[in-house]
Backbone as XML, in Angstrom:
<?xml version="1.0"?>
<chain id="A" units="angstrom">
  <residue number="1" name="UNK">
    <atom name="N" x="15.567" y="22.983" z="36.617"/>
    <atom name="CA" x="16.708" y="22.415" z="35.928"/>
    <atom name="C" x="16.299" y="22.084" z="34.500"/>
  </residue>
  <residue number="2" name="UNK">
    <atom name="N" x="17.119" y="22.426" z="33.564"/>
    <atom name="CA" x="16.831" y="22.223" z="32.154"/>
    <atom name="C" x="17.756" y="21.145" z="31.589"/>
  </residue>
  <residue number="3" name="UNK">
    <atom name="N" x="17.215" y="20.342" z="30.719"/>
    <atom name="CA" x="17.998" y="19.299" z="30.052"/>
    <atom name="C" x="18.110" y="19.676" z="28.574"/>
  </residue>
  <residue number="4" name="UNK">
    <atom name="N" x="19.236" y="20.164" z="28.144"/>
    <atom name="CA" x="19.353" y="20.656" z="26.767"/>
    <atom name="C" x="19.309" y="19.565" z="25.705"/>
  </residue>
  <residue number="5" name="UNK">
    <atom name="N" x="19.581" y="18.320" z="26.063"/>
    <atom name="CA" x="19.630" y="17.258" z="25.057"/>
    <atom name="C" x="18.248" y="16.657" z="24.764"/>
  </residue>
  <residue number="6" name="UNK">
    <atom name="N" x="17.236" y="17.014" z="25.561"/>
    <atom name="CA" x="15.909" y="16.439" z="25.387"/>
    <atom name="C" x="14.967" y="17.496" z="24.836"/>
  </residue>
  <residue number="7" name="UNK">
    <atom name="N" x="14.305" y="17.224" z="23.729"/>
    <atom name="CA" x="13.365" y="18.210" z="23.187"/>
    <atom name="C" x="12.128" y="18.308" z="24.080"/>
  </residue>
  <residue number="8" name="UNK">
    <atom name="N" x="11.444" y="19.418" z="24.005"/>
    <atom name="CA" x="10.260" y="19.642" z="24.832"/>
    <atom name="C" x="8.977" y="19.212" z="24.138"/>
  </residue>
  <residue number="9" name="UNK">
    <atom name="N" x="9.085" y="18.303" z="23.204"/>
    <atom name="CA" x="7.917" y="17.821" z="22.489"/>
    <atom name="C" x="7.435" y="16.519" z="23.118"/>
  </residue>
  <residue number="10" name="UNK">
    <atom name="N" x="6.113" y="16.303" z="23.134"/>
    <atom name="CA" x="5.607" y="15.033" z="23.680"/>
    <atom name="C" x="5.999" y="13.866" z="22.779"/>
  </residue>
  <residue number="11" name="UNK">
    <atom name="N" x="5.980" y="12.700" z="23.374"/>
    <atom name="CA" x="6.351" y="11.483" z="22.641"/>
    <atom name="C" x="5.308" y="11.191" z="21.574"/>
  </residue>
  <residue number="12" name="UNK">
    <atom name="N" x="5.744" y="10.994" z="20.355"/>
    <atom name="CA" x="4.876" y="10.642" z="19.237"/>
    <atom name="C" x="5.254" y="9.243" z="18.772"/>
  </residue>
  <residue number="13" name="UNK">
    <atom name="N" x="4.316" y="8.265" z="18.843"/>
    <atom name="CA" x="4.660" y="6.926" z="18.354"/>
    <atom name="C" x="4.918" y="6.945" z="16.851"/>
  </residue>
  <residue number="14" name="UNK">
    <atom name="N" x="5.934" y="6.243" z="16.432"/>
    <atom name="CA" x="6.277" y="6.169" z="15.017"/>
    <atom name="C" x="5.345" y="5.178" z="14.324"/>
  </residue>
  <residue number="15" name="UNK">
    <atom name="N" x="4.955" y="5.454" z="13.081"/>
    <atom name="CA" x="4.118" y="4.500" z="12.354"/>
    <atom name="C" x="4.851" y="3.174" z="12.168"/>
  </residue>
  <residue number="16" name="UNK">
    <atom name="N" x="4.100" y="2.122" z="12.289"/>
    <atom name="CA" x="4.655" y="0.786" z="12.161"/>
    <atom name="C" x="4.821" y="0.460" z="10.672"/>
  </residue>
  <residue number="17" name="UNK">
    <atom name="N" x="6.041" y="0.149" z="10.223"/>
    <atom name="CA" x="6.222" y="-0.158" z="8.798"/>
    <atom name="C" x="5.592" y="-1.493" z="8.397"/>
  </residue>
  <residue number="18" name="UNK">
    <atom name="N" x="5.314" y="-2.349" z="9.369"/>
    <atom name="CA" x="4.706" y="-3.642" z="9.079"/>
    <atom name="C" x="3.200" y="-3.469" z="8.923"/>
  </residue>
  <residue number="19" name="UNK">
    <atom name="N" x="2.605" y="-4.184" z="7.999"/>
    <atom name="CA" x="1.160" y="-4.154" z="7.793"/>
    <atom name="C" x="0.540" y="-5.527" z="7.992"/>
  </residue>
  <residue number="20" name="UNK">
    <atom name="N" x="1.161" y="-6.359" z="8.797"/>
    <atom name="CA" x="0.719" y="-7.746" z="8.957"/>
    <atom name="C" x="-0.703" y="-7.830" z="9.488"/>
  </residue>
  <residue number="21" name="UNK">
    <atom name="N" x="-0.997" y="-7.150" z="10.596"/>
    <atom name="CA" x="-2.339" y="-7.212" z="11.160"/>
    <atom name="C" x="-3.370" y="-6.593" z="10.229"/>
  </residue>
  <residue number="22" name="UNK">
    <atom name="N" x="-2.969" y="-5.565" z="9.512"/>
    <atom name="CA" x="-3.883" y="-4.936" z="8.555"/>
    <atom name="C" x="-4.260" y="-5.907" z="7.447"/>
  </residue>
  <residue number="23" name="UNK">
    <atom name="N" x="-3.288" y="-6.611" z="6.923"/>
    <atom name="CA" x="-3.541" y="-7.567" z="5.844"/>
    <atom name="C" x="-4.407" y="-8.719" z="6.345"/>
  </residue>
  <residue number="24" name="UNK">
    <atom name="N" x="-4.135" y="-9.197" z="7.556"/>
    <atom name="CA" x="-4.966" y="-10.258" z="8.142"/>
    <atom name="C" x="-6.399" y="-9.758" z="8.311"/>
  </residue>
  <residue number="25" name="UNK">
    <atom name="N" x="-6.566" y="-8.523" z="8.759"/>
    <atom name="CA" x="-7.901" y="-7.952" z="8.921"/>
    <atom name="C" x="-8.635" y="-7.811" z="7.604"/>
  </residue>
  <residue number="26" name="UNK">
    <atom name="N" x="-7.932" y="-7.405" z="6.547"/>
    <atom name="CA" x="-8.552" y="-7.275" z="5.233"/>
    <atom name="C" x="-8.989" y="-8.639" z="4.709"/>
  </residue>
  <residue number="27" name="UNK">
    <atom name="N" x="-8.139" y="-9.647" z="4.869"/>
    <atom name="CA" x="-8.480" y="-10.998" z="4.403"/>
    <atom name="C" x="-9.683" y="-11.540" z="5.179"/>
  </residue>
  <residue number="28" name="UNK">
    <atom name="N" x="-9.687" y="-11.348" z="6.501"/>
    <atom name="CA" x="-10.820" y="-11.822" z="7.304"/>
    <atom name="C" x="-12.106" y="-11.098" z="6.909"/>
  </residue>
  <residue number="29" name="UNK">
    <atom name="N" x="-12.007" y="-9.806" z="6.622"/>
    <atom name="CA" x="-13.183" y="-9.060" z="6.179"/>
    <atom name="C" x="-13.714" y="-9.561" z="4.849"/>
  </residue>
  <residue number="30" name="UNK">
    <atom name="N" x="-12.818" y="-9.889" z="3.932"/>
    <atom name="CA" x="-13.242" y="-10.427" z="2.630"/>
    <atom name="C" x="-13.885" y="-11.801" z="2.778"/>
  </residue>
  <residue number="31" name="UNK">
    <atom name="N" x="-13.332" y="-12.624" z="3.630"/>
    <atom name="CA" x="-13.901" y="-13.960" z="3.862"/>
    <atom name="C" x="-15.285" y="-13.841" z="4.505"/>
  </residue>
  <residue number="32" name="UNK">
    <atom name="N" x="-15.481" y="-12.801" z="5.328"/>
    <atom name="CA" x="-16.756" y="-12.617" z="6.021"/>
    <atom name="C" x="-17.908" y="-12.322" z="5.074"/>
  </residue>
  <residue number="33" name="UNK">
    <atom name="N" x="-17.628" y="-11.889" z="3.842"/>
    <atom name="CA" x="-18.704" y="-11.643" z="2.890"/>
    <atom name="C" x="-19.486" y="-12.921" z="2.599"/>
  </residue>
  <residue number="34" name="UNK">
    <atom name="N" x="-18.813" y="-14.074" z="2.578"/>
    <atom name="CA" x="-19.482" y="-15.314" z="2.174"/>
    <atom name="C" x="-19.543" y="-16.397" z="3.239"/>
  </residue>
  <residue number="35" name="UNK">
    <atom name="N" x="-18.596" y="-16.416" z="4.158"/>
    <atom name="CA" x="-18.527" y="-17.504" z="5.134"/>
    <atom name="C" x="-18.566" y="-16.965" z="6.558"/>
  </residue>
  <residue number="36" name="UNK">
    <atom name="N" x="-19.562" y="-17.353" z="7.307"/>
    <atom name="CA" x="-19.681" y="-17.085" z="8.738"/>
    <atom name="C" x="-19.310" y="-15.630" z="9.106"/>
  </residue>
  <residue number="37" name="UNK">
    <atom name="N" x="-20.126" y="-14.670" z="8.660"/>
    <atom name="CA" x="-19.808" y="-13.263" z="8.898"/>
    <atom name="C" x="-19.583" y="-12.885" z="10.363"/>
  </residue>
  <residue number="38" name="UNK">
    <atom name="N" x="-20.357" y="-13.420" z="11.323"/>
    <atom name="CA" x="-20.083" y="-13.002" z="12.712"/>
    <atom name="C" x="-18.679" y="-13.381" z="13.179"/>
  </residue>
  <residue number="39" name="UNK">
    <atom name="N" x="-18.218" y="-14.542" z="12.825"/>
    <atom name="CA" x="-16.892" y="-14.994" z="13.269"/>
    <atom name="C" x="-15.778" y="-14.228" z="12.557"/>
  </residue>
  <residue number="40" name="UNK">
    <atom name="N" x="-15.779" y="-14.267" z="11.245"/>
    <atom name="CA" x="-14.687" y="-13.650" z="10.494"/>
    <atom name="C" x="-14.762" y="-12.123" z="10.498"/>
  </residue>
  <residue number="41" name="UNK">
    <atom name="N" x="-15.970" y="-11.573" z="10.493"/>
    <atom name="CA" x="-16.123" y="-10.127" z="10.528"/>
    <atom name="C" x="-15.632" y="-9.524" z="11.829"/>
  </residue>
  <residue number="42" name="UNK">
    <atom name="N" x="-16.013" y="-10.132" z="12.941"/>
    <atom name="CA" x="-15.578" y="-9.622" z="14.247"/>
    <atom name="C" x="-14.077" y="-9.802" z="14.426"/>
  </residue>
  <residue number="43" name="UNK">
    <atom name="N" x="-13.537" y="-10.931" z="13.981"/>
    <atom name="CA" x="-12.086" y="-11.140" z="14.065"/>
    <atom name="C" x="-11.342" y="-10.109" z="13.217"/>
  </residue>
  <residue number="44" name="UNK">
    <atom name="N" x="-11.884" y="-9.788" z="12.037"/>
    <atom name="CA" x="-11.275" y="-8.770" z="11.183"/>
    <atom name="C" x="-11.342" y="-7.384" z="11.798"/>
  </residue>
  <residue number="45" name="UNK">
    <atom name="N" x="-12.463" y="-7.075" z="12.462"/>
    <atom name="CA" x="-12.601" y="-5.782" z="13.133"/>
    <atom name="C" x="-11.580" y="-5.656" z="14.255"/>
  </residue>
  <residue number="46" name="UNK">
    <atom name="N" x="-11.391" y="-6.720" z="15.004"/>
    <atom name="CA" x="-10.404" y="-6.704" z="16.097"/>
    <atom name="C" x="-8.998" y="-6.498" z="15.539"/>
  </residue>
  <residue number="47" name="UNK">
    <atom name="N" x="-8.657" y="-7.238" z="14.480"/>
    <atom name="CA" x="-7.327" y="-7.071" z="13.873"/>
    <atom name="C" x="-7.150" y="-5.664" z="13.313"/>
  </residue>
  <residue number="48" name="UNK">
    <atom name="N" x="-8.180" y="-5.131" z="12.681"/>
    <atom name="CA" x="-8.110" y="-3.781" z="12.135"/>
    <atom name="C" x="-7.965" y="-2.721" z="13.210"/>
  </residue>
  <residue number="49" name="UNK">
    <atom name="N" x="-8.671" y="-2.912" z="14.328"/>
    <atom name="CA" x="-8.574" y="-1.947" z="15.433"/>
    <atom name="C" x="-7.187" y="-1.970" z="16.069"/>
  </residue>
  <residue number="50" name="UNK">
    <atom name="N" x="-6.641" y="-3.160" z="16.255"/>
    <atom name="CA" x="-5.290" y="-3.263" z="16.822"/>
    <atom name="C" x="-4.274" y="-2.670" z="15.856"/>
  </residue>
  <residue number="51" name="UNK">
    <atom name="N" x="-4.435" y="-2.951" z="14.568"/>
    <atom name="CA" x="-3.510" y="-2.401" z="13.562"/>
    <atom name="C" x="-3.584" y="-0.881" z="13.532"/>
  </residue>
  <residue number="52" name="UNK">
    <atom name="N" x="-4.780" y="-0.323" z="13.652"/>
    <atom name="CA" x="-4.932" y="1.130" z="13.668"/>
    <atom name="C" x="-4.267" y="1.731" z="14.897"/>
  </residue>
  <residue number="53" name="UNK">
    <atom name="N" x="-4.440" y="1.081" z="16.049"/>
    <atom name="CA" x="-3.833" y="1.611" z="17.275"/>
    <atom name="C" x="-2.310" y="1.509" z="17.247"/>
  </residue>
  <residue number="54" name="UNK">
    <atom name="N" x="-1.790" y="0.554" z="16.494"/>
    <atom name="CA" x="-0.333" y="0.425" z="16.363"/>
    <atom name="C" x="0.233" y="1.350" z="15.294"/>
  </residue>
  <residue number="55" name="UNK">
    <atom name="N" x="-0.627" y="2.023" z="14.562"/>
    <atom name="CA" x="-0.179" y="2.972" z="13.563"/>
    <atom name="C" x="0.144" y="2.356" z="12.220"/>
  </residue>
  <residue number="56" name="UNK">
    <atom name="N" x="-0.415" y="1.193" z="11.924"/>
    <atom name="CA" x="-0.169" y="0.582" z="10.615"/>
    <atom name="C" x="-0.899" y="1.386" z="9.545"/>
  </residue>
  <residue number="57" name="UNK">
    <atom name="N" x="-0.285" y="1.491" z="8.400"/>
    <atom name="CA" x="-0.790" y="2.323" z="7.305"/>
    <atom name="C" x="-2.141" y="1.840" z="6.791"/>
  </residue>
  <residue number="58" name="UNK">
    <atom name="N" x="-2.368" y="0.544" z="6.743"/>
    <atom name="CA" x="-3.605" y="-0.020" z="6.197"/>
    <atom name="C" x="-4.616" y="-0.384" z="7.278"/>
  </residue>
  <residue number="59" name="UNK">
    <atom name="N" x="-4.409" y="0.070" z="8.493"/>
    <atom name="CA" x="-5.289" y="-0.293" z="9.605"/>
    <atom name="C" x="-6.724" y="0.155" z="9.408"/>
  </residue>
  <residue number="60" name="UNK">
    <atom name="N" x="-6.918" y="1.399" z="8.961"/>
    <atom name="CA" x="-8.277" y="1.906" z="8.756"/>
    <atom name="C" x="-8.967" y="1.191" z="7.602"/>
  </residue>
  <residue number="61" name="UNK">
    <atom name="N" x="-8.208" y="0.817" z="6.600"/>
    <atom name="CA" x="-8.774" y="0.058" z="5.485"/>
    <atom name="C" x="-9.256" y="-1.309" z="5.966"/>
  </residue>
  <residue number="62" name="UNK">
    <atom name="N" x="-8.453" y="-1.968" z="6.783"/>
    <atom name="CA" x="-8.838" y="-3.276" z="7.327"/>
    <atom name="C" x="-10.093" y="-3.156" z="8.167"/>
  </residue>
  <residue number="63" name="UNK">
    <atom name="N" x="-10.181" y="-2.090" z="8.942"/>
    <atom name="CA" x="-11.360" y="-1.869" z="9.777"/>
    <atom name="C" x="-12.601" y="-1.679" z="8.904"/>
  </residue>
  <residue number="64" name="UNK">
    <atom name="N" x="-12.489" y="-0.885" z="7.862"/>
    <atom name="CA" x="-13.626" y="-0.645" z="6.970"/>
    <atom name="C" x="-14.064" y="-1.882" z="6.219"/>
  </residue>
  <residue number="65" name="UNK">
    <atom name="N" x="-13.100" y="-2.647" z="5.695"/>
    <atom name="CA" x="-13.429" y="-3.861" z="4.945"/>
    <atom name="C" x="-14.085" y="-4.895" z="5.865"/>
  </residue>
  <residue number="66" name="UNK">
    <atom name="N" x="-13.611" y="-4.989" z="7.084"/>
    <atom name="CA" x="-14.170" y="-5.960" z="8.020"/>
    <atom name="C" x="-15.591" y="-5.590" z="8.439"/>
  </residue>
  <residue number="67" name="UNK">
    <atom name="N" x="-15.827" y="-4.306" z="8.673"/>
    <atom name="CA" x="-17.188" y="-3.876" z="9.018"/>
    <atom name="C" x="-18.128" y="-4.124" z="7.842"/>
  </residue>
  <residue number="68" name="UNK">
    <atom name="N" x="-17.677" y="-3.788" z="6.631"/>
    <atom name="CA" x="-18.496" y="-4.031" z="5.443"/>
    <atom name="C" x="-18.742" y="-5.526" z="5.247"/>
  </residue>
  <residue number="69" name="UNK">
    <atom name="N" x="-17.729" y="-6.349" z="5.467"/>
    <atom name="CA" x="-17.886" y="-7.798" z="5.334"/>
    <atom name="C" x="-18.890" y="-8.354" z="6.321"/>
  </residue>
  <residue number="70" name="UNK">
    <atom name="N" x="-18.857" y="-7.839" z="7.536"/>
    <atom name="CA" x="-19.804" y="-8.293" z="8.560"/>
    <atom name="C" x="-21.233" y="-7.912" z="8.182"/>
  </residue>
  <residue number="71" name="UNK">
    <atom name="N" x="-21.448" y="-6.648" z="7.822"/>
    <atom name="CA" x="-22.799" y="-6.166" z="7.533"/>
    <atom name="C" x="-23.348" y="-6.800" z="6.251"/>
  </residue>
  <residue number="72" name="UNK">
    <atom name="N" x="-22.583" y="-6.741" z="5.167"/>
    <atom name="CA" x="-23.054" y="-7.291" z="3.890"/>
    <atom name="C" x="-23.198" y="-8.806" z="3.971"/>
  </residue>
  <residue number="73" name="UNK">
    <atom name="N" x="-22.284" y="-9.474" z="4.664"/>
    <atom name="CA" x="-22.384" y="-10.923" z="4.827"/>
    <atom name="C" x="-23.633" y="-11.335" z="5.589"/>
  </residue>
  <residue number="74" name="UNK">
    <atom name="N" x="-23.991" y="-10.557" z="6.615"/>
    <atom name="CA" x="-25.211" y="-10.865" z="7.375"/>
    <atom name="C" x="-26.452" y="-10.645" z="6.501"/>
  </residue>
  <residue number="75" name="UNK">
    <atom name="N" x="-26.452" y="-9.572" z="5.715"/>
    <atom name="CA" x="-27.590" y="-9.307" z="4.833"/>
    <atom name="C" x="-27.705" y="-10.393" z="3.766"/>
  </residue>
  <residue number="76" name="UNK">
    <atom name="N" x="-26.583" y="-10.766" z="3.141"/>
    <atom name="CA" x="-26.607" y="-11.840" z="2.141"/>
    <atom name="C" x="-27.073" y="-13.158" z="2.749"/>
  </residue>
  <residue number="77" name="UNK">
    <atom name="N" x="-26.608" y="-13.457" z="3.939"/>
    <atom name="CA" x="-27.041" y="-14.682" z="4.607"/>
    <atom name="C" x="-28.529" y="-14.682" z="4.876"/>
  </residue>
  <residue number="78" name="UNK">
    <atom name="N" x="-29.060" y="-13.542" z="5.294"/>
    <atom name="CA" x="-30.492" y="-13.444" z="5.544"/>
    <atom name="C" x="-31.291" y="-13.635" z="4.257"/>
  </residue>
  <residue number="79" name="UNK">
    <atom name="N" x="-30.842" y="-12.980" z="3.168"/>
    <atom name="CA" x="-31.547" y="-13.086" z="1.884"/>
    <atom name="C" x="-31.499" y="-14.520" z="1.364"/>
  </residue>
  <residue number="80" name="UNK">
    <atom name="N" x="-30.348" y="-15.156" z="1.434"/>
    <atom name="CA" x="-30.221" y="-16.540" z="0.960"/>
    <atom name="C" x="-31.062" y="-17.473" z="1.819"/>
  </residue>
  <residue number="81" name="UNK">
    <atom name="N" x="-31.068" y="-17.284" z="3.125"/>
    <atom name="CA" x="-31.854" y="-18.137" z="4.020"/>
    <atom name="C" x="-33.344" y="-17.983" z="3.723"/>
  </residue>
  <residue number="82" name="UNK">
    <atom name="N" x="-33.789" y="-16.752" z="3.457"/>
    <atom name="CA" x="-35.202" y="-16.539" z="3.121"/>
    <atom name="C" x="-35.550" y="-17.197" z="1.791"/>
  </residue>
  <residue number="83" name="UNK">
    <atom name="N" x="-34.627" y="-17.174" z="0.830"/>
    <atom name="CA" x="-34.857" y="-17.814" z="-0.467"/>
    <atom name="C" x="-34.942" y="-19.319" z="-0.354"/>
  </residue>
  <residue number="84" name="UNK">
    <atom name="N" x="-34.139" y="-19.905" z="0.513"/>
    <atom name="CA" x="-34.142" y="-21.349" z="0.692"/>
    <atom name="C" x="-35.433" y="-21.794" z="1.376"/>
  </residue>
  <residue number="85" name="UNK">
    <atom name="N" x="-35.935" y="-20.988" z="2.305"/>
    <atom name="CA" x="-37.146" y="-21.329" z="3.040"/>
    <atom name="C" x="-38.406" y="-21.125" z="2.205"/>
  </residue>
  <residue number="86" name="UNK">
    <atom name="N" x="-38.292" y="-20.378" z="1.095"/>
    <atom name="CA" x="-39.433" y="-20.172" z="0.217"/>
    <atom name="C" x="-40.436" y="-19.170" z="0.745"/>
  </residue>
  <residue number="87" name="UNK">
    <atom name="N" x="-39.999" y="-18.278" z="1.602"/>
    <atom name="CA" x="-40.921" y="-17.289" z="2.179"/>
    <atom name="C" x="-40.952" y="-16.051" z="1.316"/>
  </residue>
</chain>
């Protein structure tokens, strides 16, 4: 039996016009550069991953900024901690 009103194409999710989670992820990634990188960096990565899966336009950017914030923030924290200890 054929249904003429239904196309034979698989369902494609439409991109989400909202970028709320992406923007939250970008902000958390930026904050992670200087303040508590494990907390803010991981939260930004989670927001970026959810935004990417929902099809938000800036989702991949949020994911990248959050990963960079986590890594660079941890390195900066290590360097500053070593400088304070005088080693």
